[in-house]
C-alpha positions, 0 to 999 in steps of 0.5 A: 661262141667267142668271148673276150676278156675286158680291158679292166680285168686284163693285165695285158689287153693286146690280144683281147683288144684285137679280137674286140676291135675286129668285131669277133667277140660275142661277149666281152667279159671280166675275168671273174665272169668267164667261169660262170658264163662257161658253166651257164653255156654248157648247162 
């Protein structure tokens, strides 16, 4: 599973953008959503 941080919540969007543009992200999430999504994924 590959998640990318969204542009709006990124200070520097370079690396997350590269992953998203390459079509490698399963989900693009805001920074504040990543922790909850991680817990959800392992529960």
